[in-house]
C-alpha positions in Angstrom: -11.3 25.4 0.4 -12.8 22.4 2.5 -11.6 19.0 3.2 -10.4 17.5 0.2 -13.0 14.4 -0.6 -12.7 11.7 -3.2 -15.6 9.2 -3.3 -14.5 5.4 -4.2 -17.1 2.5 -4.9 -16.0 -0.8 -3.1 -15.2 -2.8 -6.4 -15.2 -6.8 -6.7 -11.1 -6.1 -6.6 -10.9 -4.5 -3.3 -12.8 -7.7 -1.7 -12.1 -11.1 -0.1 -13.9 -14.2 -0.7 -16.4 -12.8 2.0 -17.1 -9.2 -0.1 -15.6 -7.6 2.6 -12.5 -5.0 1.4 -9.2 -6.6 2.3 -7.3 -4.2 4.0 -4.5 -3.5 1.9 -6.7 -2.7 -0.8 -7.5 0.4 1.2 -3.9 1.8 1.0 -4.9 1.6 -3.0 -7.8 3.7 -2.3 -6.0 5.7 0.1 -3.2 6.3 -2.8 -5.7 7.3 -5.0 -6.9 10.0 -3.3 -3.6 11.4 -2.3 -3.0 11.3 -6.1 -6.2 13.1 -6.8 -5.2 16.0 -4.1 -2.2 16.4 -5.2 -3.4 17.0 -8.9 -7.0 18.7 -8.1 -5.4 20.9 -5.3 -1.6 21.2 -5.5 -1.7 21.5 -8.9 0.8 19.0 -10.0 -0.1 15.2 -10.9 1.9 12.6 -10.1 2.4 11.9 -13.8 4.5 15.3 -13.9 6.2 14.6 -10.6 7.7 11.1 -11.9 7.9 12.3 -15.5 9.5 15.7 -16.6 9.8 16.6 -12.9 12.0 13.9 -11.7 10.8 14.0 -8.1 8.3 11.7 -5.8 6.5 12.2 -2.7 7.1 8.2 -1.0 5.2 7.5 2.2 7.6 7.7 5.0 5.3 6.6 7.8 1.7 5.6 8.6 -0.8 5.1 11.3 -4.1 4.0 10.8 -7.1 2.3 12.8 -9.8 0.3 10.8 -13.2 1.2 12.3 -15.5 -1.1 10.7 -15.8 -3.1 7.6 -16.4 -1.9 4.2 -18.6 -4.2 1.6 -18.8 -4.8 -1.9 -20.8 -2.1 -3.7 -20.7 0.6 -0.9 -19.6 4.1 -1.7 -17.0 5.3 0.3 -16.1 8.8 1.0 -12.2 9.4 1.5 -11.8 12.8 3.4 -8.0 14.2 3.3 -6.7 17.2 5.6 -3.4 18.4 5.2 -2.1 19.2 8.9 1.6 19.7 9.2 4.2 21.0 6.5 7.8 20.4 7.5 11.2 21.2 5.6 10.8 17.9 3.1 7.8 16.4 5.0 4.0 16.6 4.7 1.5 15.2 7.3 -1.9 14.4 6.2 -4.9 13.1 8.1 -7.1 10.5 6.1 -10.4 8.8 6.8 -12.7 6.9 4.9 -16.5 7.0 6.1 -19.8 5.2 4.2 -23.1 7.4 5.0 -22.4 8.5 8.7 -20.1 5.2 9.5 -16.5 5.9 10.2 -14.3 2.8 8.5 -10.9 4.0 9.0 -8.9 7.2 10.5 -5.0 7.3 9.0 -2.1 9.7 9.6 0.5 9.4 6.7 3.9 11.1 6.5 5.1 11.9 3.0 8.4 13.3 2.3 9.4 15.1 -0.8 12.8 13.8 -3.0 14.2 14.1 -6.3 15.0 11.1 -8.2 18.5 9.9 -7.6 18.6 11.8 -4.4 18.5 9.2 -2.2 17.2 11.0 0.6 14.5 13.9 1.3 15.0 17.0 0.1 13.1 20.8 0.7 9.8 21.5 -0.8 10.4 23.8 -4.0 8.8 26.8 -2.9 6.0 26.6 -5.3 4.4 23.4 -3.9 5.0 24.3 -0.2 3.4 27.9 -0.8 0.2 25.9 -2.4 0.5 23.2 0.5 0.6 26.0 3.1 -2.3 27.8 1.7 -4.2 24.5 2.4 -3.2 24.1 5.9 -3.9 27.9 6.9 -7.2 27.5 5.1 -8.0 24.9 7.2 -6.9 26.2 10.5 -8.5 29.5 9.7 -12.0 27.4 8.7 -11.9 25.3 12.2 -11.0 28.6 14.4 
């Protein structure tokens, strides 16, 4: 497998009056990318997680750099790469590009939890195996 890509068009709802993406809207786009990655690559949707499975993957930490503005009507490609899997955490690198121009770079740490636990819990074996496989394939590809 390769880097997970998720195209998103910059819509009016994402922009300030000048037609430039208002930075908090990037977090909505990033969340959509993460949600689609879990569904497409890990095989569990957020609807399943928050519904019958009664689990969640809240964000515990973010580090982001905005490198260029994005404007109304542009197509952004969000690129997600899982980089580290801990006992109950997961680090993701996410970038957004428009053509050849980088727009943002971000590292996010998600934690696995069960509803009502009030703290992180270990990843279930089935999810751990799928995430670990994603990381190993990226390492092998870049070796």
